[in-house]
PDB file of N, CA, C and O in Angstrom:
ATOM      1  N   MET A   1      15.398 -13.462   6.220  1.00  0.00           N
ATOM      2  CA  MET A   1      14.382 -12.435   5.756  1.00  0.00           C
ATOM      3  C   MET A   1      12.985 -13.115   5.952  1.00  0.00           C
ATOM      4  O   MET A   1      12.799 -14.301   5.681  1.00  0.00           O
ATOM      5  N   THR A   2      12.027 -12.290   6.437  1.00  0.00           N
ATOM      6  CA  THR A   2      10.703 -12.832   6.570  1.00  0.00           C
ATOM      7  C   THR A   2      10.039 -13.018   5.241  1.00  0.00           C
ATOM      8  O   THR A   2      10.283 -12.252   4.308  1.00  0.00           O
ATOM      9  N   ASP A   3       9.237 -13.980   5.140  1.00  0.00           N
ATOM     10  CA  ASP A   3       8.587 -14.430   3.917  1.00  0.00           C
ATOM     11  C   ASP A   3       7.276 -13.677   3.602  1.00  0.00           C
ATOM     12  O   ASP A   3       6.523 -13.375   4.528  1.00  0.00           O
ATOM     13  N   ILE A   4       7.007 -13.391   2.436  1.00  0.00           N
ATOM     14  CA  ILE A   4       5.707 -12.552   2.182  1.00  0.00           C
ATOM     15  C   ILE A   4       4.525 -13.313   2.585  1.00  0.00           C
ATOM     16  O   ILE A   4       3.489 -12.787   2.991  1.00  0.00           O
ATOM     17  N   ILE A   5       4.720 -14.590   2.455  1.00  0.00           N
ATOM     18  CA  ILE A   5       3.462 -15.555   2.841  1.00  0.00           C
ATOM     19  C   ILE A   5       2.975 -15.240   4.197  1.00  0.00           C
ATOM     20  O   ILE A   5       1.779 -15.349   4.467  1.00  0.00           O
ATOM     21  N   GLU A   6       3.949 -14.810   5.158  1.00  0.00           N
ATOM     22  CA  GLU A   6       3.562 -14.579   6.514  1.00  0.00           C
ATOM     23  C   GLU A   6       2.451 -13.353   6.605  1.00  0.00           C
ATOM     24  O   GLU A   6       1.639 -13.310   7.530  1.00  0.00           O
ATOM     25  N   LEU A   7       2.496 -12.430   5.624  1.00  0.00           N
ATOM     26  CA  LEU A   7       1.481 -11.389   5.584  1.00  0.00           C
ATOM     27  C   LEU A   7       0.082 -11.907   5.470  1.00  0.00           C
ATOM     28  O   LEU A   7      -0.889 -11.304   5.928  1.00  0.00           O
ATOM     29  N   PHE A   8       0.017 -13.118   4.802  1.00  0.00           N
ATOM     30  CA  PHE A   8      -1.236 -13.648   4.518  1.00  0.00           C
ATOM     31  C   PHE A   8      -1.650 -14.938   5.432  1.00  0.00           C
ATOM     32  O   PHE A   8      -2.784 -15.406   5.331  1.00  0.00           O
ATOM     33  N   SER A   9      -0.689 -15.492   6.327  1.00  0.00           N
ATOM     34  CA  SER A   9      -0.805 -16.599   6.909  1.00  0.00           C
ATOM     35  C   SER A   9      -0.902 -16.197   8.524  1.00  0.00           C
ATOM     36  O   SER A   9      -1.703 -16.832   9.210  1.00  0.00           O
ATOM     37  N   ASP A  10      -0.238 -15.337   9.030  1.00  0.00           N
ATOM     38  CA  ASP A  10      -0.187 -14.913  10.401  1.00  0.00           C
ATOM     39  C   ASP A  10      -1.432 -14.244  10.723  1.00  0.00           C
ATOM     40  O   ASP A  10      -1.718 -13.191  10.153  1.00  0.00           O
ATOM     41  N   ASP A  11      -2.222 -14.783  11.616  1.00  0.00           N
ATOM     42  CA  ASP A  11      -3.600 -14.396  11.907  1.00  0.00           C
ATOM     43  C   ASP A  11      -3.553 -12.948  12.490  1.00  0.00           C
ATOM     44  O   ASP A  11      -4.470 -12.171  12.226  1.00  0.00           O
ATOM     45  N   LYS A  12      -2.508 -12.571  13.273  1.00  0.00           N
ATOM     46  CA  LYS A  12      -2.376 -11.378  13.976  1.00  0.00           C
ATOM     47  C   LYS A  12      -2.082 -10.257  12.846  1.00  0.00           C
ATOM     48  O   LYS A  12      -2.665  -9.173  12.845  1.00  0.00           O
ATOM     49  N   ILE A  13      -1.170 -10.612  11.939  1.00  0.00           N
ATOM     50  CA  ILE A  13      -0.804  -9.572  10.888  1.00  0.00           C
ATOM     51  C   ILE A  13      -2.168  -9.376  10.039  1.00  0.00           C
ATOM     52  O   ILE A  13      -2.588  -8.274   9.685  1.00  0.00           O
ATOM     53  N   VAL A  14      -2.734 -10.500   9.794  1.00  0.00           N
ATOM     54  CA  VAL A  14      -4.002 -10.397   8.772  1.00  0.00           C
ATOM     55  C   VAL A  14      -5.031  -9.617   9.439  1.00  0.00           C
ATOM     56  O   VAL A  14      -5.669  -8.803   8.771  1.00  0.00           O
ATOM     57  N   LYS A  15      -5.284  -9.779  10.756  1.00  0.00           N
ATOM     58  CA  LYS A  15      -6.269  -9.020  11.366  1.00  0.00           C
ATOM     59  C   LYS A  15      -5.917  -7.464  11.390  1.00  0.00           C
ATOM     60  O   LYS A  15      -6.771  -6.599  11.199  1.00  0.00           O
ATOM     61  N   ARG A  16      -4.623  -7.206  11.634  1.00  0.00           N
ATOM     62  CA  ARG A  16      -4.211  -5.780  11.701  1.00  0.00           C
ATOM     63  C   ARG A  16      -4.330  -5.201  10.303  1.00  0.00           C
ATOM     64  O   ARG A  16      -4.821  -4.086  10.127  1.00  0.00           O
ATOM     65  N   ILE A  17      -3.886  -5.950   9.316  1.00  0.00           N
ATOM     66  CA  ILE A  17      -4.074  -5.418   7.908  1.00  0.00           C
ATOM     67  C   ILE A  17      -5.591  -5.251   7.578  1.00  0.00           C
ATOM     68  O   ILE A  17      -5.942  -4.211   7.019  1.00  0.00           O
ATOM     69  N   GLN A  18      -6.454  -6.147   7.868  1.00  0.00           N
ATOM     70  CA  GLN A  18      -7.864  -5.980   7.591  1.00  0.00           C
ATOM     71  C   GLN A  18      -8.432  -4.767   8.348  1.00  0.00           C
ATOM     72  O   GLN A  18      -9.383  -4.128   7.900  1.00  0.00           O
ATOM     73  N   ASP A  19      -7.827  -4.472   9.497  1.00  0.00           N
ATOM     74  CA  ASP A  19      -8.342  -3.330  10.196  1.00  0.00           C
ATOM     75  C   ASP A  19      -7.998  -1.991   9.666  1.00  0.00           C
ATOM     76  O   ASP A  19      -8.805  -1.066   9.578  1.00  0.00           O
ATOM     77  N   LYS A  20      -6.698  -1.941   9.303  1.00  0.00           N
ATOM     78  CA  LYS A  20      -6.102  -0.769   9.015  1.00  0.00           C
ATOM     79  C   LYS A  20      -6.208  -0.195   7.473  1.00  0.00           C
ATOM     80  O   LYS A  20      -6.356   0.988   7.166  1.00  0.00           O
ATOM     81  N   LEU A  21      -6.100  -1.286   6.602  1.00  0.00           N
ATOM     82  CA  LEU A  21      -6.080  -1.045   5.148  1.00  0.00           C
ATOM     83  C   LEU A  21      -7.222  -0.183   4.716  1.00  0.00           C
ATOM     84  O   LEU A  21      -7.052   0.887   4.131  1.00  0.00           O
ATOM     85  N   PRO A  22      -8.434  -0.699   5.033  1.00  0.00           N
ATOM     86  CA  PRO A  22      -9.547  -0.085   4.571  1.00  0.00           C
ATOM     87  C   PRO A  22      -9.770   1.353   5.029  1.00  0.00           C
ATOM     88  O   PRO A  22     -10.389   2.147   4.321  1.00  0.00           O
ATOM     89  N   LYS A  23      -9.257   1.689   6.235  1.00  0.00           N
ATOM     90  CA  LYS A  23      -9.222   2.997   6.679  1.00  0.00           C
ATOM     91  C   LYS A  23      -8.306   3.818   5.962  1.00  0.00           C
ATOM     92  O   LYS A  23      -8.609   4.960   5.620  1.00  0.00           O
ATOM     93  N   LEU A  24      -7.103   3.254   5.695  1.00  0.00           N
ATOM     94  CA  LEU A  24      -6.112   4.118   5.013  1.00  0.00           C
ATOM     95  C   LEU A  24      -6.674   4.343   3.485  1.00  0.00           C
ATOM     96  O   LEU A  24      -6.597   5.413   2.881  1.00  0.00           O
ATOM     97  N   PHE A  25      -7.177   3.291   3.040  1.00  0.00           N
ATOM     98  CA  PHE A  25      -7.629   3.542   1.655  1.00  0.00           C
ATOM     99  C   PHE A  25      -8.759   4.583   1.474  1.00  0.00           C
ATOM    100  O   PHE A  25      -8.879   5.290   0.473  1.00  0.00           O
ATOM    101  N   HIS A  26      -9.556   4.598   2.528  1.00  0.00           N
ATOM    102  CA  HIS A  26     -10.608   5.562   2.597  1.00  0.00           C
ATOM    103  C   HIS A  26     -10.053   6.965   2.672  1.00  0.00           C
ATOM    104  O   HIS A  26     -10.542   7.841   1.959  1.00  0.00           O
ATOM    105  N   ILE A  27      -9.098   7.211   3.464  1.00  0.00           N
ATOM    106  CA  ILE A  27      -8.342   8.433   3.643  1.00  0.00           C
ATOM    107  C   ILE A  27      -7.758   8.846   2.272  1.00  0.00           C
ATOM    108  O   ILE A  27      -7.796  10.023   1.916  1.00  0.00           O
ATOM    109  N   ALA A  28      -7.194   7.833   1.470  1.00  0.00           N
ATOM    110  CA  ALA A  28      -6.653   7.985   0.168  1.00  0.00           C
ATOM    111  C   ALA A  28      -7.808   8.455  -0.723  1.00  0.00           C
ATOM    112  O   ALA A  28      -7.613   9.443  -1.431  1.00  0.00           O
ATOM    113  N   ASP A  29      -8.851   7.908  -0.748  1.00  0.00           N
ATOM    114  CA  ASP A  29      -9.998   8.242  -1.420  1.00  0.00           C
ATOM    115  C   ASP A  29     -10.419   9.770  -1.236  1.00  0.00           C
ATOM    116  O   ASP A  29     -10.732  10.490  -2.184  1.00  0.00           O
ATOM    117  N   LEU A  30     -10.391  10.148  -0.005  1.00  0.00           N
ATOM    118  CA  LEU A  30     -10.901  11.569   0.410  1.00  0.00           C
ATOM    119  C   LEU A  30      -9.846  12.581  -0.071  1.00  0.00           C
ATOM    120  O   LEU A  30     -10.138  13.705  -0.477  1.00  0.00           O
ATOM    121  N   GLU A  31      -8.680  12.126   0.002  1.00  0.00           N
ATOM    122  CA  GLU A  31      -7.651  13.119  -0.488  1.00  0.00           C
ATOM    123  C   GLU A  31      -7.526  13.160  -1.908  1.00  0.00           C
ATOM    124  O   GLU A  31      -6.987  14.144  -2.414  1.00  0.00           O
ATOM    125  N   SER A  32      -8.002  12.114  -2.710  1.00  0.00           N
ATOM    126  CA  SER A  32      -7.954  12.169  -4.088  1.00  0.00           C
ATOM    127  C   SER A  32      -9.172  12.625  -4.757  1.00  0.00           C
ATOM    128  O   SER A  32      -9.320  12.576  -5.978  1.00  0.00           O
ATOM    129  N   GLN A  33     -10.119  13.109  -3.857  1.00  0.00           N
ATOM    130  CA  GLN A  33     -11.524  13.635  -4.533  1.00  0.00           C
ATOM    131  C   GLN A  33     -11.310  15.085  -5.079  1.00  0.00           C
ATOM    132  O   GLN A  33     -10.661  15.943  -4.481  1.00  0.00           O
ATOM    133  N   ARG A  34     -11.908  15.252  -6.241  1.00  0.00           N
ATOM    134  CA  ARG A  34     -12.270  16.545  -6.885  1.00  0.00           C
ATOM    135  C   ARG A  34     -13.577  16.587  -7.348  1.00  0.00           C
ATOM    136  O   ARG A  34     -14.008  15.718  -8.106  1.00  0.00           O
ATOM    137  N   ALA A  35     -14.315  17.618  -6.919  1.00  0.00           N
ATOM    138  CA  ALA A  35     -15.695  17.760  -7.175  1.00  0.00           C
ATOM    139  C   ALA A  35     -16.565  16.513  -7.020  1.00  0.00           C
ATOM    140  O   ALA A  35     -17.369  16.135  -7.872  1.00  0.00           O
ATOM    141  N   GLY A  36     -16.306  15.852  -5.740  1.00  0.00           N
ATOM    142  CA  GLY A  36     -16.975  14.780  -5.420  1.00  0.00           C
ATOM    143  C   GLY A  36     -16.659  13.478  -6.109  1.00  0.00           C
ATOM    144  O   GLY A  36     -17.326  12.493  -5.795  1.00  0.00           O
ATOM    145  N   LYS A  37     -15.668  13.368  -7.056  1.00  0.00           N
ATOM    146  CA  LYS A  37     -15.236  12.223  -7.753  1.00  0.00           C
ATOM    147  C   LYS A  37     -13.719  11.794  -7.392  1.00  0.00           C
ATOM    148  O   LYS A  37     -12.815  12.622  -7.281  1.00  0.00           O
ATOM    149  N   ILE A  38     -13.568  10.550  -7.241  1.00  0.00           N
ATOM    150  CA  ILE A  38     -12.140  10.102  -7.045  1.00  0.00           C
ATOM    151  C   ILE A  38     -11.311  10.205  -8.170  1.00  0.00           C
ATOM    152  O   ILE A  38     -11.707   9.646  -9.193  1.00  0.00           O
ATOM    153  N   GLY A  39     -10.185  10.837  -8.195  1.00  0.00           N
ATOM    154  CA  GLY A  39      -9.306  10.960  -9.330  1.00  0.00           C
ATOM    155  C   GLY A  39      -8.352   9.741  -9.333  1.00  0.00           C
ATOM    156  O   GLY A  39      -8.140   8.967  -8.400  1.00  0.00           O
ATOM    157  N   MET A  40      -7.795   9.731 -10.642  1.00  0.00           N
ATOM    158  CA  MET A  40      -6.964   8.560 -10.848  1.00  0.00           C
ATOM    159  C   MET A  40      -5.662   8.528 -10.078  1.00  0.00           C
ATOM    160  O   MET A  40      -4.967   7.512 -10.110  1.00  0.00           O
ATOM    161  N   GLU A  41      -5.309   9.575  -9.403  1.00  0.00           N
ATOM    162  CA  GLU A  41      -4.126   9.680  -8.480  1.00  0.00           C
ATOM    163  C   GLU A  41      -4.222   8.814  -7.328  1.00  0.00           C
ATOM    164  O   GLU A  41      -3.233   8.429  -6.704  1.00  0.00           O
ATOM    165  N   VAL A  42      -5.618   8.455  -6.998  1.00  0.00           N
ATOM    166  CA  VAL A  42      -5.695   7.590  -5.868  1.00  0.00           C
ATOM    167  C   VAL A  42      -4.993   6.203  -6.041  1.00  0.00           C
ATOM    168  O   VAL A  42      -4.693   5.549  -5.042  1.00  0.00           O
ATOM    169  N   GLY A  43      -4.753   5.794  -7.188  1.00  0.00           N
ATOM    170  CA  GLY A  43      -3.994   4.530  -7.337  1.00  0.00           C
ATOM    171  C   GLY A  43      -2.559   4.734  -6.776  1.00  0.00           C
ATOM    172  O   GLY A  43      -2.013   3.881  -6.077  1.00  0.00           O
ATOM    173  N   SER A  44      -2.029   5.811  -7.092  1.00  0.00           N
ATOM    174  CA  SER A  44      -0.535   6.174  -6.538  1.00  0.00           C
ATOM    175  C   SER A  44      -0.613   6.177  -5.107  1.00  0.00           C
ATOM    176  O   SER A  44       0.215   5.558  -4.438  1.00  0.00           O
ATOM    177  N   VAL A  45      -1.608   6.869  -4.558  1.00  0.00           N
ATOM    178  CA  VAL A  45      -1.680   7.168  -3.077  1.00  0.00           C
ATOM    179  C   VAL A  45      -1.985   5.593  -2.439  1.00  0.00           C
ATOM    180  O   VAL A  45      -1.441   5.340  -1.364  1.00  0.00           O
ATOM    181  N   ARG A  46      -2.661   4.755  -2.943  1.00  0.00           N
ATOM    182  CA  ARG A  46      -2.860   3.403  -2.482  1.00  0.00           C
ATOM    183  C   ARG A  46      -1.495   2.563  -2.604  1.00  0.00           C
ATOM    184  O   ARG A  46      -1.084   1.780  -1.748  1.00  0.00           O
ATOM    185  N   GLU A  47      -0.906   2.851  -3.748  1.00  0.00           N
ATOM    186  CA  GLU A  47       0.394   2.090  -3.923  1.00  0.00           C
ATOM    187  C   GLU A  47       1.329   2.413  -2.735  1.00  0.00           C
ATOM    188  O   GLU A  47       1.996   1.556  -2.155  1.00  0.00           O
ATOM    189  N   ARG A  48       1.315   3.792  -2.411  1.00  0.00           N
ATOM    190  CA  ARG A  48       2.266   4.175  -1.378  1.00  0.00           C
ATOM    191  C   ARG A  48       2.051   3.567   0.141  1.00  0.00           C
ATOM    192  O   ARG A  48       2.896   3.295   0.994  1.00  0.00           O
ATOM    193  N   ILE A  49       0.764   3.467   0.167  1.00  0.00           N
ATOM    194  CA  ILE A  49       0.196   2.759   1.473  1.00  0.00           C
ATOM    195  C   ILE A  49       0.660   1.310   1.467  1.00  0.00           C
ATOM    196  O   ILE A  49       1.105   0.809   2.500  1.00  0.00           O
ATOM    197  N   ILE A  50       0.570   0.640   0.357  1.00  0.00           N
ATOM    198  CA  ILE A  50       1.027  -0.852   0.331  1.00  0.00           C
ATOM    199  C   ILE A  50       2.619  -0.879   0.412  1.00  0.00           C
ATOM    200  O   ILE A  50       3.142  -1.715   1.149  1.00  0.00           O
ATOM    201  N   VAL A  51       3.360  -0.045  -0.277  1.00  0.00           N
ATOM    202  CA  VAL A  51       4.716  -0.025  -0.149  1.00  0.00           C
ATOM    203  C   VAL A  51       5.146   0.258   1.220  1.00  0.00           C
ATOM    204  O   VAL A  51       6.130  -0.342   1.652  1.00  0.00           O
ATOM    205  N   SER A  52       4.497   1.139   1.987  1.00  0.00           N
ATOM    206  CA  SER A  52       4.781   1.417   3.379  1.00  0.00           C
ATOM    207  C   SER A  52       4.616   0.222   4.191  1.00  0.00           C
ATOM    208  O   SER A  52       5.466  -0.069   5.032  1.00  0.00           O
ATOM    209  N   LEU A  53       3.533  -0.524   3.991  1.00  0.00           N
ATOM    210  CA  LEU A  53       3.318  -1.734   4.799  1.00  0.00           C
ATOM    211  C   LEU A  53       4.492  -2.681   4.383  1.00  0.00           C
ATOM    212  O   LEU A  53       5.062  -3.290   5.288  1.00  0.00           O
ATOM    213  N   LEU A  54       4.838  -2.830   3.290  1.00  0.00           N
ATOM    214  CA  LEU A  54       6.043  -3.806   2.929  1.00  0.00           C
ATOM    215  C   LEU A  54       7.346  -3.289   3.541  1.00  0.00           C
ATOM    216  O   LEU A  54       8.133  -4.084   4.055  1.00  0.00           O
ATOM    217  N   ILE A  55       7.580  -2.043   3.500  1.00  0.00           N
ATOM    218  CA  ILE A  55       8.735  -1.511   4.200  1.00  0.00           C
ATOM    219  C   ILE A  55       8.772  -1.773   5.706  1.00  0.00           C
ATOM    220  O   ILE A  55       9.814  -2.166   6.229  1.00  0.00           O
ATOM    221  N   TYR A  56       7.681  -1.569   6.401  1.00  0.00           N
ATOM    222  CA  TYR A  56       7.418  -1.767   7.755  1.00  0.00           C
ATOM    223  C   TYR A  56       7.799  -3.188   8.186  1.00  0.00           C
ATOM    224  O   TYR A  56       8.432  -3.473   9.203  1.00  0.00           O
ATOM    225  N   LYS A  57       7.289  -4.100   7.197  1.00  0.00           N
ATOM    226  CA  LYS A  57       7.446  -5.540   7.541  1.00  0.00           C
ATOM    227  C   LYS A  57       8.673  -6.071   7.164  1.00  0.00           C
ATOM    228  O   LYS A  57       9.179  -6.921   7.898  1.00  0.00           O
ATOM    229  N   PHE A  58       9.251  -5.713   6.128  1.00  0.00           N
ATOM    230  CA  PHE A  58      10.469  -6.340   5.577  1.00  0.00           C
ATOM    231  C   PHE A  58      11.779  -5.349   5.626  1.00  0.00           C
ATOM    232  O   PHE A  58      12.907  -5.766   5.360  1.00  0.00           O
ATOM    233  N   GLY A  59      11.521  -4.085   5.970  1.00  0.00           N
ATOM    234  CA  GLY A  59      12.764  -3.249   5.920  1.00  0.00           C
ATOM    235  C   GLY A  59      13.021  -2.575   4.686  1.00  0.00           C
ATOM    236  O   GLY A  59      12.839  -3.183   3.632  1.00  0.00           O
ATOM    237  N   GLU A  60      13.465  -1.263   4.691  1.00  0.00           N
ATOM    238  CA  GLU A  60      13.571  -0.527   3.565  1.00  0.00           C
ATOM    239  C   GLU A  60      14.591  -1.084   2.556  1.00  0.00           C
ATOM    240  O   GLU A  60      14.438  -0.926   1.345  1.00  0.00           O
ATOM    241  N   LYS A  61      15.640  -1.743   3.091  1.00  0.00           N
ATOM    242  CA  LYS A  61      16.790  -2.238   2.173  1.00  0.00           C
ATOM    243  C   LYS A  61      16.112  -3.621   1.491  1.00  0.00           C
ATOM    244  O   LYS A  61      16.713  -4.146   0.554  1.00  0.00           O
ATOM    245  N   ASN A  62      15.091  -4.089   1.883  1.00  0.00           N
ATOM    246  CA  ASN A  62      14.523  -5.301   1.222  1.00  0.00           C
ATOM    247  C   ASN A  62      13.432  -5.056   0.243  1.00  0.00           C
ATOM    248  O   ASN A  62      12.986  -5.965  -0.458  1.00  0.00           O
ATOM    249  N   VAL A  63      12.962  -3.721   0.189  1.00  0.00           N
ATOM    250  CA  VAL A  63      11.865  -3.248  -0.728  1.00  0.00           C
ATOM    251  C   VAL A  63      12.241  -2.445  -1.725  1.00  0.00           C
ATOM    252  O   VAL A  63      12.686  -1.338  -1.421  1.00  0.00           O
ATOM    253  N   GLU A  64      12.156  -2.786  -2.964  1.00  0.00           N
ATOM    254  CA  GLU A  64      12.551  -1.970  -4.248  1.00  0.00           C
ATOM    255  C   GLU A  64      11.501  -0.897  -4.445  1.00  0.00           C
ATOM    256  O   GLU A  64      10.357  -1.168  -4.813  1.00  0.00           O
ATOM    257  N   THR A  65      11.934   0.356  -4.183  1.00  0.00           N
ATOM    258  CA  THR A  65      10.979   1.557  -4.256  1.00  0.00           C
ATOM    259  C   THR A  65      11.351   2.349  -5.589  1.00  0.00           C
ATOM    260  O   THR A  65      10.468   3.068  -6.056  1.00  0.00           O
ATOM    261  N   ALA A  66      12.449   2.289  -6.173  1.00  0.00           N
ATOM    262  CA  ALA A  66      12.831   3.030  -7.312  1.00  0.00           C
ATOM    263  C   ALA A  66      12.406   2.476  -8.643  1.00  0.00           C
ATOM    264  O   ALA A  66      13.171   2.315  -9.594  1.00  0.00           O
ATOM    265  N   ILE A  67      11.087   2.189  -8.629  1.00  0.00           N
ATOM    266  CA  ILE A  67      10.553   1.567  -9.957  1.00  0.00           C
ATOM    267  C   ILE A  67       9.797   2.746 -10.654  1.00  0.00           C
ATOM    268  O   ILE A  67       9.016   3.448 -10.011  1.00  0.00           O
ATOM    269  N   PRO A  68      10.023   2.930 -11.861  1.00  0.00           N
ATOM    270  CA  PRO A  68       9.457   4.048 -12.722  1.00  0.00           C
ATOM    271  C   PRO A  68       7.906   3.676 -12.864  1.00  0.00           C
ATOM    272  O   PRO A  68       7.511   2.510 -12.856  1.00  0.00           O
ATOM    273  N   ILE A  69       7.104   4.743 -12.989  1.00  0.00           N
ATOM    274  CA  ILE A  69       5.516   4.536 -13.043  1.00  0.00           C
ATOM    275  C   ILE A  69       5.293   3.928 -14.381  1.00  0.00           C
ATOM    276  O   ILE A  69       4.393   3.100 -14.519  1.00  0.00           O
ATOM    277  N   THR A  70       6.051   4.282 -15.377  1.00  0.00           N
ATOM    278  CA  THR A  70       5.892   3.833 -16.795  1.00  0.00           C
ATOM    279  C   THR A  70       7.255   3.485 -17.262  1.00  0.00           C
ATOM    280  O   THR A  70       8.245   4.063 -16.814  1.00  0.00           O
ATOM    281  N   THR A  71       7.326   2.464 -18.236  1.00  0.00           N
ATOM    282  CA  THR A  71       8.517   1.955 -18.823  1.00  0.00           C
ATOM    283  C   THR A  71       8.321   2.133 -20.323  1.00  0.00           C
ATOM    284  O   THR A  71       7.265   1.949 -20.929  1.00  0.00           O
ATOM    285  N   GLY A  72       9.601   2.552 -20.886  1.00  0.00           N
ATOM    286  CA  GLY A  72       9.595   2.629 -22.332  1.00  0.00           C
ATOM    287  C   GLY A  72       9.791   1.268 -22.932  1.00  0.00           C
ATOM    288  O   GLY A  72      10.353   0.363 -22.315  1.00  0.00           O
ATOM    289  N   SER A  73       9.308   1.140 -24.167  1.00  0.00           N
ATOM    290  CA  SER A  73       9.476  -0.230 -24.826  1.00  0.00           C
ATOM    291  C   SER A  73      10.565   0.024 -25.876  1.00  0.00           C
ATOM    292  O   SER A  73      10.949  -0.894 -26.601  1.00  0.00           O
TER     293      SER A  73
END
């Protein structure tokens, strides 16, 4: 299995993330705007972007996606 450190140490991957992540986050901001203000749901959209990156890099079977938004105590 590829190590997560590679996401931060491989110059090619770092450059690609630096190029694409701000663009994707900007799109998330635009999609989450209501009356000119960014709504709280932008966090969930950004989370899906990051999870998609992890799935792309490590494969779906290696990324846990069935995590509840909130947990009961």
